[in-house]
C-alpha positions as CSV (number, residue, x, y, z in Angstrom):
1,M,-1.8,-25.4,37.9
2,A,-3.4,-27.6,35.2
3,K,0.0,-29.0,34.3
4,K,0.8,-29.7,37.9
5,K,-2.3,-32.0,38.3
6,Q,-1.6,-33.7,35.1
7,A,1.9,-34.2,36.3
8,K,0.8,-35.5,39.6
9,Q,-1.9,-38.2,37.8
10,T,0.6,-39.1,35.3
11,A,3.2,-40.0,37.8
12,A,0.2,-41.8,40.0
13,V,-0.4,-43.8,37.0
14,A,3.0,-44.5,36.0
15,S,4.1,-45.5,39.2
16,E,1.3,-48.5,39.4
17,P,2.3,-51.6,37.9
18,K,0.6,-52.9,34.8
19,G,-1.8,-55.1,35.0
20,A,-2.7,-54.1,38.7
21,P,-6.6,-53.6,38.6
22,A,-7.3,-49.9,39.7
23,S,-7.8,-49.1,43.1
24,S,-11.3,-50.3,44.3
25,P,-12.5,-51.5,47.5
26,S,-11.5,-54.9,49.1
27,V,-13.9,-57.7,49.0
28,E,-14.5,-57.3,52.6
29,Q,-15.7,-53.5,52.2
30,Q,-18.1,-54.6,49.3
31,T,-20.0,-57.2,51.0
32,T,-20.2,-55.5,54.1
33,A,-23.7,-53.3,54.8
34,P,-23.9,-50.1,56.6
35,S,-24.5,-50.9,60.2
36,P,-28.2,-50.2,61.0
37,R,-29.4,-47.6,63.2
38,P,-29.8,-48.6,66.6
39,R,-33.6,-48.5,68.0
40,E,-32.5,-46.9,71.2
41,G,-31.6,-43.8,69.1
42,A,-35.5,-43.6,67.6
43,L,-37.7,-41.3,69.8
44,R,-40.8,-42.0,71.4
45,F,-44.1,-40.7,70.4
46,R,-44.2,-38.7,74.0
47,D,-40.6,-37.5,73.0
48,Y,-42.0,-35.9,69.8
49,I,-45.1,-34.2,71.8
50,L,-42.4,-33.0,74.4
51,L,-40.7,-31.4,71.7
52,N,-43.2,-30.0,69.7
53,V,-44.8,-28.4,73.2
54,L,-41.1,-27.0,74.0
55,F,-40.8,-25.3,70.7
56,D,-44.5,-23.9,70.6
57,V,-43.7,-22.6,74.4
58,F,-40.3,-21.0,72.7
59,C,-42.3,-19.6,69.8
60,I,-45.1,-18.0,71.8
61,V,-42.5,-16.3,74.5
62,Q,-40.7,-15.1,71.1
63,L,-44.2,-13.3,70.3
64,V,-44.9,-11.8,73.6
65,L,-41.5,-10.3,73.8
66,A,-41.9,-8.9,70.6
67,R,-45.1,-7.7,71.2
68,L,-44.0,-6.2,74.4
69,F,-40.5,-4.4,72.6
70,I,-42.0,-3.7,69.1
71,R,-45.4,-3.1,69.8
72,E,-46.4,-4.3,66.3
73,T,-48.4,-7.7,65.7
74,R,-49.2,-7.2,61.9
75,G,-47.9,-10.5,60.4
76,L,-46.3,-11.9,63.7
77,Y,-49.2,-14.1,64.7
78,F,-49.2,-15.4,61.0
79,F,-45.6,-16.4,60.9
80,F,-45.2,-17.8,64.5
81,G,-48.3,-20.0,63.4
82,M,-46.8,-21.7,60.4
83,L,-43.6,-22.1,62.7
84,I,-45.5,-24.0,64.9
85,V,-47.5,-25.9,62.2
86,G,-44.3,-26.6,59.8
87,F,-42.1,-28.3,63.0
88,L,-45.4,-30.5,63.9
89,L,-45.9,-31.5,60.6
90,V,-41.8,-32.1,60.2
91,S,-42.1,-34.3,63.2
92,L,-44.7,-36.0,62.5
93,F,-43.3,-37.0,59.0
94,D,-39.7,-37.9,61.0
95,Y,-41.9,-40.0,63.6
96,A,-43.5,-41.9,60.6
97,Y,-40.1,-42.4,58.8
98,D,-38.6,-43.7,62.0
99,R,-41.0,-46.3,62.2
100,L,-41.0,-47.1,58.8
101,I,-37.0,-47.6,59.3
102,V,-37.6,-49.9,62.5
103,Q,-40.0,-52.0,60.6
104,K,-37.8,-52.6,57.3
105,E,-34.8,-53.4,60.1
106,E,-37.3,-56.4,61.5
107,Q,-38.5,-57.4,58.6
108,Q,-34.7,-57.8,57.1
109,S,-33.4,-59.4,60.6
110,A,-36.5,-62.0,60.3
111,R,-35.0,-62.8,57.1
112,S,-31.8,-63.7,57.8
């Protein structure tokens, strides 16, 4: 199998004309920066609050259902509490990151 790979690589190298540069992206591909994320895609603060409320309701419903069917609550309050707190922390981090990106985009567009 290694011989087949080596033979393919050798054939590919042999087919390239000598003195030709190694395959590299064109100048246009190198100078174009990735397009920035549109502002419309960024969530507002109230959207994050709504997402957290929906997730909290989901966790509470799961806790109630587990309590009704399993009748064992040891550790469930801690588990769902940690899920709620973790989701809140990730949401706050995501909100701050989105705002930071928007500010950097505004600064870069002001410089240009």
